C-alpha positions, -999 to +999 in steps of 0.1 A: +388-341-420+374-374-411+366-403-434+334-421-427+328-457-436+304-445-463+332-423-479+357-451-477+333-475-495+327-449-522+365-444-527+371-481-528+344-487-554+357-458-574+392-471-574+380-506-584+359-492-613+389-473-626+411-503-623+387-525-642+383-500-670+420-496-674+426-533-675+397-538-699+411-511-723+445-526-721+433-561-730+411-547-758+438-526-774+468-548-767+468-565-801+462-533-820+491-515-804+515-544-811+504-545-848+508-508-851+544-509-839+552-539-860+541-521-892+554-486-885+590-493-877+610-516-900+639-536-887+652-542-852+636-512-834+602-528-834+615-557-813+629-532-788+596-513-785+576-546-783+599-559-755+591-528-735+554-532-739+554-568-726 
């Protein structure tokens, strides 16, 4: 199995697109997830979970 330049370019573009989508979703939902954990768990456990997400 040989990888041609054309296939390598397609793979690279695909990986970059997936990375941009994942980063975009993370930045978009970051504040909502933190608010969700702050409201659902009372007390000290919320700080532990939030420290893991940062």
